PDB file of N, CA, C and O in Angstrom:
ATOM      1  N   MET A   1       0.808  -1.236   0.020  1.00  0.00           N
ATOM      2  CA  MET A   1       0.042  -0.017  -0.191  1.00  0.00           C
ATOM      3  C   MET A   1       0.836   1.393  -0.141  1.00  0.00           C
ATOM      4  O   MET A   1       0.498   2.454  -0.666  1.00  0.00           O
ATOM      5  N   ASN A   2       2.076   1.091   0.698  1.00  0.00           N
ATOM      6  CA  ASN A   2       2.928   2.358   0.650  1.00  0.00           C
ATOM      7  C   ASN A   2       3.414   2.870  -0.534  1.00  0.00           C
ATOM      8  O   ASN A   2       3.694   4.047  -0.760  1.00  0.00           O
ATOM      9  N   SER A   3       3.522   1.693  -1.464  1.00  0.00           N
ATOM     10  CA  SER A   3       4.220   2.070  -2.845  1.00  0.00           C
ATOM     11  C   SER A   3       3.000   2.721  -3.618  1.00  0.00           C
ATOM     12  O   SER A   3       3.245   3.407  -4.610  1.00  0.00           O
ATOM     13  N   ASP A   4       1.744   2.537  -3.215  1.00  0.00           N
ATOM     14  CA  ASP A   4       0.726   3.501  -3.971  1.00  0.00           C
ATOM     15  C   ASP A   4       0.832   4.826  -3.423  1.00  0.00           C
ATOM     16  O   ASP A   4       0.754   5.770  -4.209  1.00  0.00           O
ATOM     17  N   ILE A   5       0.988   5.032  -2.257  1.00  0.00           N
ATOM     18  CA  ILE A   5       1.182   6.464  -1.651  1.00  0.00           C
ATOM     19  C   ILE A   5       2.559   6.912  -2.090  1.00  0.00           C
ATOM     20  O   ILE A   5       2.632   8.103  -2.391  1.00  0.00           O
ATOM     21  N   VAL A   6       3.565   6.261  -2.177  1.00  0.00           N
ATOM     22  CA  VAL A   6       4.708   6.899  -2.777  1.00  0.00           C
ATOM     23  C   VAL A   6       4.649   7.245  -4.162  1.00  0.00           C
ATOM     24  O   VAL A   6       5.208   8.255  -4.590  1.00  0.00           O
ATOM     25  N   ALA A   7       3.912   6.352  -4.983  1.00  0.00           N
ATOM     26  CA  ALA A   7       3.594   6.826  -6.577  1.00  0.00           C
ATOM     27  C   ALA A   7       2.732   8.053  -6.681  1.00  0.00           C
ATOM     28  O   ALA A   7       2.894   8.847  -7.608  1.00  0.00           O
ATOM     29  N   GLU A   8       1.756   8.238  -5.687  1.00  0.00           N
ATOM     30  CA  GLU A   8       0.979   9.472  -5.727  1.00  0.00           C
ATOM     31  C   GLU A   8       1.808  10.700  -5.031  1.00  0.00           C
ATOM     32  O   GLU A   8       1.559  11.866  -5.335  1.00  0.00           O
ATOM     33  N   LEU A   9       2.610  10.420  -4.266  1.00  0.00           N
ATOM     34  CA  LEU A   9       3.419  11.631  -3.828  1.00  0.00           C
ATOM     35  C   LEU A   9       4.274  12.108  -4.876  1.00  0.00           C
ATOM     36  O   LEU A   9       4.314  13.307  -5.151  1.00  0.00           O
ATOM     37  N   THR A  10       5.075  11.107  -5.578  1.00  0.00           N
ATOM     38  CA  THR A  10       5.679  11.394  -6.550  1.00  0.00           C
ATOM     39  C   THR A  10       5.102  12.182  -7.692  1.00  0.00           C
ATOM     40  O   THR A  10       5.778  13.042  -8.257  1.00  0.00           O
ATOM     41  N   LYS A  11       3.795  11.895  -8.065  1.00  0.00           N
ATOM     42  CA  LYS A  11       2.982  12.640  -9.037  1.00  0.00           C
ATOM     43  C   LYS A  11       2.773  13.861  -8.314  1.00  0.00           C
ATOM     44  O   LYS A  11       3.000  14.795  -9.083  1.00  0.00           O
ATOM     45  N   MET A  12       2.458  14.247  -7.233  1.00  0.00           N
ATOM     46  CA  MET A  12       2.286  15.448  -6.495  1.00  0.00           C
ATOM     47  C   MET A  12       3.411  16.331  -6.743  1.00  0.00           C
ATOM     48  O   MET A  12       3.241  17.498  -7.094  1.00  0.00           O
ATOM     49  N   ILE A  13       4.678  15.755  -6.553  1.00  0.00           N
ATOM     50  CA  ILE A  13       5.814  16.695  -6.684  1.00  0.00           C
ATOM     51  C   ILE A  13       5.905  17.028  -8.201  1.00  0.00           C
ATOM     52  O   ILE A  13       5.921  18.196  -8.590  1.00  0.00           O
ATOM     53  N   ALA A  14       5.964  15.985  -9.028  1.00  0.00           N
ATOM     54  CA  ALA A  14       6.130  16.147 -10.634  1.00  0.00           C
ATOM     55  C   ALA A  14       5.175  16.995 -11.036  1.00  0.00           C
ATOM     56  O   ALA A  14       5.511  17.916 -11.782  1.00  0.00           O
ATOM     57  N   GLU A  15       3.596  16.841 -10.569  1.00  0.00           N
ATOM     58  CA  GLU A  15       2.648  17.551 -11.432  1.00  0.00           C
ATOM     59  C   GLU A  15       1.902  18.769 -10.614  1.00  0.00           C
ATOM     60  O   GLU A  15       1.323  19.714 -11.149  1.00  0.00           O
ATOM     61  N   GLY A  16       2.030  18.558  -9.303  1.00  0.00           N
ATOM     62  CA  GLY A  16       1.246  19.590  -8.588  1.00  0.00           C
ATOM     63  C   GLY A  16       2.102  20.861  -7.958  1.00  0.00           C
ATOM     64  O   GLY A  16       1.594  21.922  -7.597  1.00  0.00           O
ATOM     65  N   LEU A  17       3.339  20.567  -7.909  1.00  0.00           N
ATOM     66  CA  LEU A  17       4.219  21.606  -7.608  1.00  0.00           C
ATOM     67  C   LEU A  17       4.974  22.210  -8.598  1.00  0.00           C
ATOM     68  O   LEU A  17       5.374  21.524  -9.539  1.00  0.00           O
ATOM     69  N   ASP A  18       5.248  23.467  -8.525  1.00  0.00           N
ATOM     70  CA  ASP A  18       6.122  23.878  -9.672  1.00  0.00           C
ATOM     71  C   ASP A  18       7.340  23.966  -9.695  1.00  0.00           C
ATOM     72  O   ASP A  18       8.010  24.999  -9.692  1.00  0.00           O
ATOM     73  N   LEU A  19       7.780  22.625  -9.726  1.00  0.00           N
ATOM     74  CA  LEU A  19       9.275  22.253  -9.766  1.00  0.00           C
ATOM     75  C   LEU A  19       9.953  21.794 -10.938  1.00  0.00           C
ATOM     76  O   LEU A  19      11.126  21.419 -10.927  1.00  0.00           O
ATOM     77  N   ARG A  20       9.232  21.822 -11.934  1.00  0.00           N
ATOM     78  CA  ARG A  20       9.674  21.272 -13.371  1.00  0.00           C
ATOM     79  C   ARG A  20      10.610  20.154 -13.123  1.00  0.00           C
ATOM     80  O   ARG A  20      11.817  20.203 -13.358  1.00  0.00           O
ATOM     81  N   MET A  21       9.967  19.140 -12.631  1.00  0.00           N
ATOM     82  CA  MET A  21      10.656  18.030 -12.250  1.00  0.00           C
ATOM     83  C   MET A  21       9.790  16.725 -12.881  1.00  0.00           C
ATOM     84  O   MET A  21       8.584  16.604 -12.669  1.00  0.00           O
ATOM     85  N   GLU A  22      10.516  15.835 -13.630  1.00  0.00           N
ATOM     86  CA  GLU A  22       9.738  14.511 -14.148  1.00  0.00           C
ATOM     87  C   GLU A  22       9.786  13.542 -12.972  1.00  0.00           C
ATOM     88  O   GLU A  22      10.696  13.411 -12.154  1.00  0.00           O
ATOM     89  N   ASP A  23       8.536  12.839 -13.053  1.00  0.00           N
ATOM     90  CA  ASP A  23       8.445  11.924 -11.792  1.00  0.00           C
ATOM     91  C   ASP A  23       9.296  10.858 -11.974  1.00  0.00           C
ATOM     92  O   ASP A  23       9.573  10.159 -11.000  1.00  0.00           O
ATOM     93  N   THR A  24       9.851  10.568 -13.284  1.00  0.00           N
ATOM     94  CA  THR A  24      10.942   9.528 -13.471  1.00  0.00           C
ATOM     95  C   THR A  24      12.227   9.797 -12.869  1.00  0.00           C
ATOM     96  O   THR A  24      12.992   8.844 -12.721  1.00  0.00           O
ATOM     97  N   VAL A  25      12.591  10.987 -12.490  1.00  0.00           N
ATOM     98  CA  VAL A  25      13.616  11.342 -11.825  1.00  0.00           C
ATOM     99  C   VAL A  25      13.783  11.450 -10.378  1.00  0.00           C
ATOM    100  O   VAL A  25      14.845  11.682  -9.801  1.00  0.00           O
ATOM    101  N   ILE A  26      12.529  11.241  -9.794  1.00  0.00           N
ATOM    102  CA  ILE A  26      12.459  11.240  -8.399  1.00  0.00           C
ATOM    103  C   ILE A  26      12.683  10.037  -7.647  1.00  0.00           C
ATOM    104  O   ILE A  26      12.025   9.024  -7.888  1.00  0.00           O
ATOM    105  N   ASP A  27      13.481  10.070  -6.837  1.00  0.00           N
ATOM    106  CA  ASP A  27      14.130   8.973  -6.217  1.00  0.00           C
ATOM    107  C   ASP A  27      13.399   8.848  -4.668  1.00  0.00           C
ATOM    108  O   ASP A  27      13.709   9.602  -3.746  1.00  0.00           O
ATOM    109  N   PRO A  28      12.465   7.859  -4.558  1.00  0.00           N
ATOM    110  CA  PRO A  28      11.688   7.746  -3.302  1.00  0.00           C
ATOM    111  C   PRO A  28      12.615   7.649  -1.954  1.00  0.00           C
ATOM    112  O   PRO A  28      12.134   7.840  -0.837  1.00  0.00           O
ATOM    113  N   THR A  29      13.758   7.388  -2.136  1.00  0.00           N
ATOM    114  CA  THR A  29      14.647   7.155  -1.151  1.00  0.00           C
ATOM    115  C   THR A  29      15.708   8.365  -0.791  1.00  0.00           C
ATOM    116  O   THR A  29      16.502   8.399   0.149  1.00  0.00           O
ATOM    117  N   ALA A  30      15.476   9.373  -1.845  1.00  0.00           N
ATOM    118  CA  ALA A  30      16.396  10.768  -1.744  1.00  0.00           C
ATOM    119  C   ALA A  30      15.705  11.448  -0.607  1.00  0.00           C
ATOM    120  O   ALA A  30      14.487  11.308  -0.492  1.00  0.00           O
ATOM    121  N   PRO A  31      16.375  12.167   0.234  1.00  0.00           N
ATOM    122  CA  PRO A  31      15.983  13.173   1.251  1.00  0.00           C
ATOM    123  C   PRO A  31      15.303  14.237   0.489  1.00  0.00           C
ATOM    124  O   PRO A  31      15.748  14.589  -0.604  1.00  0.00           O
ATOM    125  N   LEU A  32      14.083  14.853   1.088  1.00  0.00           N
ATOM    126  CA  LEU A  32      13.308  15.880   0.664  1.00  0.00           C
ATOM    127  C   LEU A  32      13.945  17.238   0.870  1.00  0.00           C
ATOM    128  O   LEU A  32      13.807  18.190   0.103  1.00  0.00           O
ATOM    129  N   LEU A  33      14.609  17.230   1.908  1.00  0.00           N
ATOM    130  CA  LEU A  33      15.102  18.612   2.158  1.00  0.00           C
ATOM    131  C   LEU A  33      16.619  18.698   1.877  1.00  0.00           C
ATOM    132  O   LEU A  33      16.919  18.948   0.709  1.00  0.00           O
ATOM    133  N   GLU A  34      17.444  18.560   2.607  1.00  0.00           N
ATOM    134  CA  GLU A  34      18.839  18.632   2.558  1.00  0.00           C
ATOM    135  C   GLU A  34      19.629  17.635   1.752  1.00  0.00           C
ATOM    136  O   GLU A  34      19.769  16.510   2.232  1.00  0.00           O
ATOM    137  N   GLY A  35      20.177  17.928   0.544  1.00  0.00           N
ATOM    138  CA  GLY A  35      20.910  16.779  -0.296  1.00  0.00           C
ATOM    139  C   GLY A  35      20.246  16.116  -1.147  1.00  0.00           C
ATOM    140  O   GLY A  35      20.884  15.403  -1.922  1.00  0.00           O
ATOM    141  N   GLY A  36      18.824  16.162  -1.237  1.00  0.00           N
ATOM    142  CA  GLY A  36      18.173  15.466  -2.153  1.00  0.00           C
ATOM    143  C   GLY A  36      17.419  16.323  -3.158  1.00  0.00           C
ATOM    144  O   GLY A  36      17.977  17.024  -4.003  1.00  0.00           O
ATOM    145  N   LEU A  37      15.989  16.200  -2.985  1.00  0.00           N
ATOM    146  CA  LEU A  37      15.079  17.091  -3.700  1.00  0.00           C
ATOM    147  C   LEU A  37      15.303  18.708  -3.325  1.00  0.00           C
ATOM    148  O   LEU A  37      15.032  19.616  -4.112  1.00  0.00           O
ATOM    149  N   MET A  38      15.724  18.859  -2.281  1.00  0.00           N
ATOM    150  CA  MET A  38      16.024  20.340  -1.762  1.00  0.00           C
ATOM    151  C   MET A  38      14.721  20.996  -1.900  1.00  0.00           C
ATOM    152  O   MET A  38      14.678  22.026  -2.573  1.00  0.00           O
ATOM    153  N   LEU A  39      13.587  20.516  -1.322  1.00  0.00           N
ATOM    154  CA  LEU A  39      12.378  21.316  -1.404  1.00  0.00           C
ATOM    155  C   LEU A  39      12.795  22.520  -0.220  1.00  0.00           C
ATOM    156  O   LEU A  39      13.332  22.332   0.872  1.00  0.00           O
ATOM    157  N   ASP A  40      12.429  23.580  -0.732  1.00  0.00           N
ATOM    158  CA  ASP A  40      12.606  24.723   0.160  1.00  0.00           C
ATOM    159  C   ASP A  40      11.104  24.928   1.064  1.00  0.00           C
ATOM    160  O   ASP A  40      10.121  24.229   0.821  1.00  0.00           O
ATOM    161  N   SER A  41      11.111  25.837   1.972  1.00  0.00           N
ATOM    162  CA  SER A  41      10.088  25.846   2.892  1.00  0.00           C
ATOM    163  C   SER A  41       8.704  26.192   2.316  1.00  0.00           C
ATOM    164  O   SER A  41       7.667  25.683   2.741  1.00  0.00           O
ATOM    165  N   MET A  42       8.759  27.090   1.323  1.00  0.00           N
ATOM    166  CA  MET A  42       7.475  27.315   0.402  1.00  0.00           C
ATOM    167  C   MET A  42       6.931  26.170  -0.165  1.00  0.00           C
ATOM    168  O   MET A  42       5.756  25.871   0.050  1.00  0.00           O
ATOM    169  N   VAL A  43       7.670  25.486  -0.877  1.00  0.00           N
ATOM    170  CA  VAL A  43       7.285  24.300  -1.630  1.00  0.00           C
ATOM    171  C   VAL A  43       6.898  23.102  -0.758  1.00  0.00           C
ATOM    172  O   VAL A  43       5.955  22.364  -1.045  1.00  0.00           O
ATOM    173  N   LEU A  44       7.682  22.945   0.332  1.00  0.00           N
ATOM    174  CA  LEU A  44       7.335  22.207   1.379  1.00  0.00           C
ATOM    175  C   LEU A  44       5.863  22.324   2.016  1.00  0.00           C
ATOM    176  O   LEU A  44       5.078  21.379   2.099  1.00  0.00           O
ATOM    177  N   PHE A  45       5.620  23.624   2.446  1.00  0.00           N
ATOM    178  CA  PHE A  45       4.306  24.146   2.807  1.00  0.00           C
ATOM    179  C   PHE A  45       3.300  23.721   1.834  1.00  0.00           C
ATOM    180  O   PHE A  45       2.293  23.146   2.246  1.00  0.00           O
ATOM    181  N   GLU A  46       3.453  23.927   0.680  1.00  0.00           N
ATOM    182  CA  GLU A  46       2.461  23.594  -0.425  1.00  0.00           C
ATOM    183  C   GLU A  46       2.328  22.198  -0.527  1.00  0.00           C
ATOM    184  O   GLU A  46       1.203  21.708  -0.627  1.00  0.00           O
ATOM    185  N   PHE A  47       3.448  21.422  -0.512  1.00  0.00           N
ATOM    186  CA  PHE A  47       3.348  19.846  -0.525  1.00  0.00           C
ATOM    187  C   PHE A  47       2.577  19.348   0.553  1.00  0.00           C
ATOM    188  O   PHE A  47       1.765  18.438   0.386  1.00  0.00           O
ATOM    189  N   ILE A  48       2.801  19.947   1.764  1.00  0.00           N
ATOM    190  CA  ILE A  48       1.961  19.433   3.024  1.00  0.00           C
ATOM    191  C   ILE A  48       0.455  19.862   2.713  1.00  0.00           C
ATOM    192  O   ILE A  48      -0.381  18.993   2.961  1.00  0.00           O
ATOM    193  N   ALA A  49      -0.002  21.045   2.220  1.00  0.00           N
ATOM    194  CA  ALA A  49      -1.219  21.286   1.967  1.00  0.00           C
ATOM    195  C   ALA A  49      -1.756  20.323   1.106  1.00  0.00           C
ATOM    196  O   ALA A  49      -2.829  19.857   1.489  1.00  0.00           O
ATOM    197  N   LEU A  50      -1.317  19.898   0.059  1.00  0.00           N
ATOM    198  CA  LEU A  50      -1.550  18.940  -0.922  1.00  0.00           C
ATOM    199  C   LEU A  50      -1.866  17.549  -0.270  1.00  0.00           C
ATOM    200  O   LEU A  50      -2.862  16.895  -0.578  1.00  0.00           O
ATOM    201  N   ILE A  51      -0.875  17.124   0.715  1.00  0.00           N
ATOM    202  CA  ILE A  51      -1.037  15.884   1.204  1.00  0.00           C
ATOM    203  C   ILE A  51      -2.223  15.728   2.324  1.00  0.00           C
ATOM    204  O   ILE A  51      -2.901  14.705   2.415  1.00  0.00           O
ATOM    205  N   GLU A  52      -2.361  16.713   3.043  1.00  0.00           N
ATOM    206  CA  GLU A  52      -3.441  16.825   4.064  1.00  0.00           C
ATOM    207  C   GLU A  52      -4.659  16.825   3.195  1.00  0.00           C
ATOM    208  O   GLU A  52      -5.621  16.144   3.549  1.00  0.00           O
ATOM    209  N   LYS A  53      -4.707  17.503   2.126  1.00  0.00           N
ATOM    210  CA  LYS A  53      -6.277  17.465   1.285  1.00  0.00           C
ATOM    211  C   LYS A  53      -6.466  16.298   0.804  1.00  0.00           C
ATOM    212  O   LYS A  53      -7.545  15.740   1.000  1.00  0.00           O
ATOM    213  N   ARG A  54      -5.388  15.646   0.026  1.00  0.00           N
ATOM    214  CA  ARG A  54      -5.575  14.231  -0.463  1.00  0.00           C
ATOM    215  C   ARG A  54      -5.840  13.142   0.396  1.00  0.00           C
ATOM    216  O   ARG A  54      -6.770  12.354   0.222  1.00  0.00           O
ATOM    217  N   TYR A  55      -4.980  13.093   1.378  1.00  0.00           N
ATOM    218  CA  TYR A  55      -5.373  11.911   2.289  1.00  0.00           C
ATOM    219  C   TYR A  55      -6.087  12.265   3.479  1.00  0.00           C
ATOM    220  O   TYR A  55      -6.203  11.366   4.312  1.00  0.00           O
ATOM    221  N   ASP A  56      -6.713  13.650   3.801  1.00  0.00           N
ATOM    222  CA  ASP A  56      -7.411  13.846   4.772  1.00  0.00           C
ATOM    223  C   ASP A  56      -6.778  13.692   6.027  1.00  0.00           C
ATOM    224  O   ASP A  56      -7.454  13.143   6.897  1.00  0.00           O
ATOM    225  N   VAL A  57      -5.608  14.062   6.324  1.00  0.00           N
ATOM    226  CA  VAL A  57      -4.923  14.017   7.460  1.00  0.00           C
ATOM    227  C   VAL A  57      -4.200  15.430   7.847  1.00  0.00           C
ATOM    228  O   VAL A  57      -4.047  16.376   7.075  1.00  0.00           O
ATOM    229  N   SER A  58      -3.831  15.371   9.079  1.00  0.00           N
ATOM    230  CA  SER A  58      -3.231  16.750   9.495  1.00  0.00           C
ATOM    231  C   SER A  58      -1.873  16.281  10.085  1.00  0.00           C
ATOM    232  O   SER A  58      -1.801  15.251  10.755  1.00  0.00           O
ATOM    233  N   PHE A  59      -0.827  17.045   9.824  1.00  0.00           N
ATOM    234  CA  PHE A  59       0.375  16.787  10.478  1.00  0.00           C
ATOM    235  C   PHE A  59       0.607  17.563  11.775  1.00  0.00           C
ATOM    236  O   PHE A  59       0.778  18.782  11.742  1.00  0.00           O
ATOM    237  N   PRO A  60       0.613  16.896  12.871  1.00  0.00           N
ATOM    238  CA  PRO A  60       0.862  17.605  14.269  1.00  0.00           C
ATOM    239  C   PRO A  60       2.028  18.560  14.093  1.00  0.00           C
ATOM    240  O   PRO A  60       2.887  18.272  13.260  1.00  0.00           O
ATOM    241  N   ALA A  61       2.131  19.677  14.808  1.00  0.00           N
ATOM    242  CA  ALA A  61       3.301  20.584  14.560  1.00  0.00           C
ATOM    243  C   ALA A  61       4.648  20.020  15.106  1.00  0.00           C
ATOM    244  O   ALA A  61       5.772  20.424  14.808  1.00  0.00           O
ATOM    245  N   ASP A  62       4.316  18.985  15.982  1.00  0.00           N
ATOM    246  CA  ASP A  62       5.680  18.257  16.430  1.00  0.00           C
ATOM    247  C   ASP A  62       6.073  17.256  15.511  1.00  0.00           C
ATOM    248  O   ASP A  62       6.924  16.422  15.822  1.00  0.00           O
ATOM    249  N   GLU A  63       5.486  17.272  14.331  1.00  0.00           N
ATOM    250  CA  GLU A  63       5.801  15.962  13.448  1.00  0.00           C
ATOM    251  C   GLU A  63       6.274  16.820  12.054  1.00  0.00           C
ATOM    252  O   GLU A  63       6.566  16.211  11.024  1.00  0.00           O
ATOM    253  N   LEU A  64       6.309  18.081  12.128  1.00  0.00           N
ATOM    254  CA  LEU A  64       6.860  18.781  10.976  1.00  0.00           C
ATOM    255  C   LEU A  64       8.246  19.033  11.248  1.00  0.00           C
ATOM    256  O   LEU A  64       8.671  20.059  11.779  1.00  0.00           O
ATOM    257  N   ASN A  65       8.961  18.017  10.850  1.00  0.00           N
ATOM    258  CA  ASN A  65      10.536  18.011  11.002  1.00  0.00           C
ATOM    259  C   ASN A  65      11.048  17.189  10.149  1.00  0.00           C
ATOM    260  O   ASN A  65      10.339  16.485   9.431  1.00  0.00           O
ATOM    261  N   SER A  66      12.373  17.173  10.117  1.00  0.00           N
ATOM    262  CA  SER A  66      13.097  16.539   9.017  1.00  0.00           C
ATOM    263  C   SER A  66      13.006  14.897   9.007  1.00  0.00           C
ATOM    264  O   SER A  66      13.265  14.275   7.977  1.00  0.00           O
ATOM    265  N   GLN A  67      12.617  14.231  10.232  1.00  0.00           N
ATOM    266  CA  GLN A  67      12.635  12.890  10.176  1.00  0.00           C
ATOM    267  C   GLN A  67      11.236  12.560   9.415  1.00  0.00           C
ATOM    268  O   GLN A  67      11.195  11.566   8.691  1.00  0.00           O
ATOM    269  N   THR A  68      10.300  13.232   9.545  1.00  0.00           N
ATOM    270  CA  THR A  68       8.964  13.138   9.048  1.00  0.00           C
ATOM    271  C   THR A  68       9.064  13.086   7.428  1.00  0.00           C
ATOM    272  O   THR A  68       8.524  12.268   6.683  1.00  0.00           O
ATOM    273  N   PHE A  69       9.772  14.010   7.138  1.00  0.00           N
ATOM    274  CA  PHE A  69      10.014  14.126   5.705  1.00  0.00           C
ATOM    275  C   PHE A  69      11.369  13.859   4.984  1.00  0.00           C
ATOM    276  O   PHE A  69      11.829  14.466   4.017  1.00  0.00           O
ATOM    277  N   ALA A  70      11.962  12.702   5.747  1.00  0.00           N
ATOM    278  CA  ALA A  70      13.211  12.196   5.453  1.00  0.00           C
ATOM    279  C   ALA A  70      13.211  11.744   3.964  1.00  0.00           C
ATOM    280  O   ALA A  70      14.222  12.012   3.316  1.00  0.00           O
ATOM    281  N   SER A  71      12.289  11.153   3.410  1.00  0.00           N
ATOM    282  CA  SER A  71      12.222  10.749   1.991  1.00  0.00           C
ATOM    283  C   SER A  71      10.757  10.464   1.670  1.00  0.00           C
ATOM    284  O   SER A  71       9.916  10.496   2.568  1.00  0.00           O
ATOM    285  N   LEU A  72      10.468  10.213   0.522  1.00  0.00           N
ATOM    286  CA  LEU A  72       9.280   9.865   0.105  1.00  0.00           C
ATOM    287  C   LEU A  72       8.712   8.303   0.699  1.00  0.00           C
ATOM    288  O   LEU A  72       7.524   8.029   0.871  1.00  0.00           O
ATOM    289  N   ASN A  73       9.653   7.557   0.909  1.00  0.00           N
ATOM    290  CA  ASN A  73       9.213   6.196   1.463  1.00  0.00           C
ATOM    291  C   ASN A  73       8.910   6.289   3.041  1.00  0.00           C
ATOM    292  O   ASN A  73       8.128   5.519   3.597  1.00  0.00           O
ATOM    293  N   VAL A  74       9.673   7.406   3.763  1.00  0.00           N
ATOM    294  CA  VAL A  74       9.474   7.546   5.049  1.00  0.00           C
ATOM    295  C   VAL A  74       8.176   8.452   5.241  1.00  0.00           C
ATOM    296  O   VAL A  74       7.508   8.312   6.265  1.00  0.00           O
ATOM    297  N   LEU A  75       7.807   9.395   4.249  1.00  0.00           N
ATOM    298  CA  LEU A  75       6.663  10.111   4.377  1.00  0.00           C
ATOM    299  C   LEU A  75       5.581   9.186   3.862  1.00  0.00           C
ATOM    300  O   LEU A  75       4.445   9.334   4.312  1.00  0.00           O
ATOM    301  N   ALA A  76       5.792   8.362   3.074  1.00  0.00           N
ATOM    302  CA  ALA A  76       4.283   7.581   2.711  1.00  0.00           C
ATOM    303  C   ALA A  76       4.043   6.729   4.133  1.00  0.00           C
ATOM    304  O   ALA A  76       2.915   6.644   4.618  1.00  0.00           O
ATOM    305  N   GLN A  77       5.106   6.163   4.696  1.00  0.00           N
ATOM    306  CA  GLN A  77       4.840   5.365   5.919  1.00  0.00           C
ATOM    307  C   GLN A  77       4.295   6.174   6.964  1.00  0.00           C
ATOM    308  O   GLN A  77       3.436   5.677   7.693  1.00  0.00           O
ATOM    309  N   ASN A  78       4.747   7.576   7.173  1.00  0.00           N
ATOM    310  CA  ASN A  78       3.945   8.372   8.068  1.00  0.00           C
ATOM    311  C   ASN A  78       2.660   8.560   7.773  1.00  0.00           C
ATOM    312  O   ASN A  78       1.864   8.502   8.710  1.00  0.00           O
ATOM    313  N   ILE A  79       2.186   8.812   6.487  1.00  0.00           N
ATOM    314  CA  ILE A  79       0.589   9.011   6.016  1.00  0.00           C
ATOM    315  C   ILE A  79       0.203   8.017   6.222  1.00  0.00           C
ATOM    316  O   ILE A  79      -0.903   8.115   6.753  1.00  0.00           O
ATOM    317  N   ALA A  80       0.646   6.570   6.039  1.00  0.00           N
ATOM    318  CA  ALA A  80      -0.110   5.465   6.266  1.00  0.00           C
ATOM    319  C   ALA A  80      -0.487   5.221   7.648  1.00  0.00           C
ATOM    320  O   ALA A  80      -1.527   4.639   7.955  1.00  0.00           O
ATOM    321  N   ASP A  81       0.475   5.727   8.589  1.00  0.00           N
ATOM    322  CA  ASP A  81       0.342   5.408  10.180  1.00  0.00           C
ATOM    323  C   ASP A  81      -0.660   6.439  10.422  1.00  0.00           C
ATOM    324  O   ASP A  81      -1.526   6.038  11.199  1.00  0.00           O
ATOM    325  N   MET A  82      -0.831   7.648  10.011  1.00  0.00           N
ATOM    326  CA  MET A  82      -1.718   8.614  10.341  1.00  0.00           C
ATOM    327  C   MET A  82      -3.143   8.202   9.871  1.00  0.00           C
ATOM    328  O   MET A  82      -4.106   8.468  10.590  1.00  0.00           O
ATOM    329  N   GLN A  83      -3.306   7.546   8.657  1.00  0.00           N
ATOM    330  CA  GLN A  83      -4.621   6.994   8.308  1.00  0.00           C
ATOM    331  C   GLN A  83      -4.960   5.829   8.951  1.00  0.00           C
ATOM    332  O   GLN A  83      -6.158   5.577   9.082  1.00  0.00           O
ATOM    333  N   ALA A  84      -4.158   5.094   9.365  1.00  0.00           N
ATOM    334  CA  ALA A  84      -4.606   3.768  10.270  1.00  0.00           C
ATOM    335  C   ALA A  84      -4.919   4.427  11.737  1.00  0.00           C
ATOM    336  O   ALA A  84      -5.927   3.969  12.274  1.00  0.00           O
ATOM    337  N   ALA A  85      -4.261   5.357  12.413  1.00  0.00           N
ATOM    338  CA  ALA A  85      -4.518   5.832  13.641  1.00  0.00           C
ATOM    339  C   ALA A  85      -6.202   6.532  13.301  1.00  0.00           C
ATOM    340  O   ALA A  85      -7.139   6.344  14.077  1.00  0.00           O
ATOM    341  N   LYS A  86      -6.298   7.166  12.290  1.00  0.00           N
ATOM    342  CA  LYS A  86      -7.730   8.031  12.324  1.00  0.00           C
ATOM    343  C   LYS A  86      -8.752   6.858  12.111  1.00  0.00           C
ATOM    344  O   LYS A  86      -9.831   6.945  12.697  1.00  0.00           O
ATOM    345  N   GLU A  87      -8.531   5.911  11.422  1.00  0.00           N
ATOM    346  CA  GLU A  87      -9.734   4.672  11.378  1.00  0.00           C
ATOM    347  C   GLU A  87      -9.738   3.958  12.561  1.00  0.00           C
ATOM    348  O   GLU A  87     -10.786   3.375  12.835  1.00  0.00           O
ATOM    349  N   ASN A  88      -8.652   3.855  13.450  1.00  0.00           N
ATOM    350  CA  ASN A  88      -8.809   3.014  14.803  1.00  0.00           C
ATOM    351  C   ASN A  88      -9.511   4.063  15.678  1.00  0.00           C
ATOM    352  O   ASN A  88      -9.651   3.608  16.813  1.00  0.00           O
ATOM    353  N   ARG A  89      -9.937   5.143  15.569  1.00  0.00           N
ATOM    354  CA  ARG A  89     -10.479   6.122  16.543  1.00  0.00           C
ATOM    355  C   ARG A  89     -11.904   5.525  16.654  1.00  0.00           C
ATOM    356  O   ARG A  89     -12.737   6.049  17.393  1.00  0.00           O
TER     357      ARG A  89
END
């Protein structure tokens, strides 16, 4: 299931953000911030808004950190965890 989320996140970056980046060059293991895709704070804010809308989740303020956004694989797992927690309420 996380592979589906990774694929959607990749598409969001390639098509939903104004980065002029092809989805085929986005490595799901690359860091989203430093040394990888190098998303800046404005792009990251926009990306978070797209994620929250698409997956109907909200990132708690204490989870808006480099660990949560370490890579698309890590981010997909965090989204899956938030969705599971929401379903178990």
